N, C-alpha and C positions, 0 to 999 in steps of 0.2 A: 481128713481135712487137708487142704492144700498147704504145704509148708511155705511160710513167708520167706521170701528170698533175703539172704544176708547181703546188705549193701554197705559199701565203705563209707566212712565219715567223709563228707565232701563239704568244701567251703561254699556257702550259699551266695556270697557276693559274686556278681557276674565277672568272669575272667576277661582279661584283655587278650583275645585271640587275634592274631595278625591275619591269617589267611582263611579264616572261617567266619562268615558273617551270620548275624542273627541267631547266635547261639544263646540258649538260656535253658534253665531247668524249669520243668512244669511241676510245681510243688506247692502244697499248702492250700490249694483251692478247696472250698467246702464241697463235700460230696454226700453220698447216701448215708442215712442214719446218723447224721451229725459228725461223721468222720471227715478226714481231709486227705488229699493226695499226699502220699508218703514222699518225703525228700529222697532223692537218689535213685528213683526208679524210672523216671521219664525225662528225656531231654529232647530239644528240637533245635534245628539249625538250617542254614543253607548248606550247599554241597561242601564236601571235604577235599575236593581235588587240589586246592591250593594251600592246604594246611602246611604250616611250617613244621620243622622237627619239634619245636617247643609246643606248638598246638597239638601235635600228635602225642607228645608226652602227657599233656594235660588230659586229653581225651582218653588215653590209655589208663590214666589214674582213676577214672570213674567206675571201673569195674563193669563195663558194658558187657552184656551178653550178645545183643543183636543190634546192628544198624539196619534200619529200614530205609532204603533209597528208592524214592518214588520217581526218579528221573527216567526219561526214555532215551532211545538211542541218539536222537538229535541233541539232547542236553549233554550227554557224555561226550559226543563229538565236539561240542562247543567248548566245554569247560574241562574235560578230562575225567578219568576214573577217580574214585575216592582213593585217598591214601589207605594203605592196609594197616590195620591195628592188630598186633599180636593177640591171638586168642579170642578175637571178636568175630562173630559170624556176620557176614554182609549179605543181606537179602534184597535183591532188586525186584521191585514190584511196580512196573511202569503204570502211571496213571495218565489220564488225558492231559495233554499239554495246553495250558491256557493260551499260548500263542500259536498253536497249530503247527508246530514243528519247524524243521530246518529252513524251509523256504521263507517262512515269515521272518525268522531271525536273520536271514540274509538281508531282507529288506531293512530291518531295524539297523543292522550293522552298517549297511551302506548308506542309510539315511536318505532314501529316495522320497523326497518330500511329497511329490504328487501322489504316489501310490499310498504313502502313509496317510495322507489326508483322506483319500478314498476309503481306506480300510478303517481308520480310527476316528475321523473327525465327526463333529456333531453328536457326540455322546456314544458313538458306536464302540469305542474302546471299552467303556464301562459296561455297556450292554453285553459285549463279548465276554467279559470276565464273569458277569453274573450268570450268563448262560453256561459257561464252563463249570461253574460251581454246581449248578443244577445237574449237569450231565454226570459229574463225578459221583454225586449222591445217588442219582437214579440208575446209572448204568454200570457203575463199578462196584456193585455189591459183593461180587466174588472176592475182589481184592481187599475190600474193607473187612470182610468176614475172615479172610486169611490172617490179617494183622491181629484182629481181636482174639482169635483162637490161639495164635502163637503167643500173645501176651499172657493169656490165661494159663497156658501150659508151662512155658519155660523161658520166655524170651525177654525177661527183665533182669537187670536194668536195660533200657532200650533208648536209642537215639533215632528220631525220625527226621528225615530231611528230603528236600527236593533240590531245585536249583537255588531259589531265593529263600526257601524255608517258610513261605507264607501261604501259598495256595494249596498245593497237593499235600504237603506236610501239615499245613494249617488245618485242612479238613480232616486229615487222618487223626491228628491230635484231638480235634473237636469231637469226632466220632468216639474215640477212646474215652474222652471225658463224659460224653453222654452215657456211655455204658457204665461209667463209675458213679453216675447219679449226680454229676455236677450240673448246676443250673445254667440256663442259657446266658444270663447276664455275666456270670463269671467266665464262661467259655469265650464270650465276645471280648471281654476285657483282656484275656490272655492273647487272643488272636490279634487285637489291635495294637499290641506292643510291637508288632512287626512294622508298624507305620513310622516308627522313629527313624529320622534321617540316617543315623549311623548304622542302622540295620539293613538298609536297602541294598539290593543286588546291584553290582557294578557291571553294566554291560560294556562290551568292547566293540569298537568299529573294526572294519576289516583290516585297517592299518595297525591295529593293536592298541590304539589310544583309548582312554577311558573317559566317559562323562564329558565329552567335548562336542556334543551335538548342538546344532543351532537351537535357539530358544523355542522356535515353533515345533521342532521335532521333539524336543524334550517335553513340551506341553502335551503333544499328541500321545507320547509314550507313557506319560505319567500314570494314567489309570492302570496300566499293566503292572507297574511296580508298586502301586499303592496297596495297602491293606485297608479295605473299606467295610464298614458295617453292612452296607447294602449287599455286598458279595456274600457274606456269611448268611445274611437274611434270606438270600435266594436259595441257599442250600436248605435252611430250615423250612422254608416254604415248600420246597420239593418234597421233603419228608412228609409234611402235613398233607400235601396233595395226593401222594402215592400210597402212603401207609396210615395216614390219619394221626398217629401218635408216635412218639419216640419208641415206646414199647413195641408198637407194630413194626417199625423200621428195624429195630434190633432183632426181634423174634422172627418175623416173616421175611424181611428183606435180607438179613445177614445170617439167619439161622443161629442166633446167639441169644438163647433163652435165659431163664432165671438161674438155672444151675450154673451155666457158663459165666454169667455176670457175677455170681457170688464167688466163684473161683478167682475171677479177675480182681474183685474188690479185696479179697484176702491177700492177694499179692501186692496190690498197689495203694491200698488205703491204710491209714493209721487211725488210732483212736477207737 
């Protein structure tokens, strides 16, 4: 039988992190066989590049085994590499960027209104996001499989993050929760916590200023920084279209069958 990881006692109140946005524990959600997600085994956040020394001390106190960083090269160039935490493994698994990389973010930072209207206006931004969620589920099966197998073997407690902690990290958390037998409604509720204003990613213009875009630019960009149920629904629909069921997705798409799921649940569920 897989040994249940020993995790430190952690305070369940959300900490006041200065340089890390959208941090929270994923715990207590109802899962398979009447059990719940064990406290202290899974966390999620935005990137750790701007973590203060106090933030790093807090993160270091969680007893993390692995940080899964789903950012790509353009993200790291924009925000910087994660701060290093002593004794914690950092695993970079780039996933599809919802904003299509460095050139797009240059347009965002420069605030080119005409080009942003063409790219994002008339609902195109929201459709772009939903399409990205479908792509991550459909085409990034190797990456999602790698994460689940790592969690089932030795990689908890774990922190998952991307840039804002809502899209790529949000989907990876959702896939993990599916494998733990958490219902769709509870997964959606956890995902939508990223919609809170204080959790939003702060983008910077080329001159280094934050959140000073003209109102129309802010409105055009808003769907990119929102967590919307319709985005997560697009991912679930892709699972149904390509694999029929969650079991089909996990078993056939990710190569994560019943035995692997039981190991994962022994590690991450209580009760």
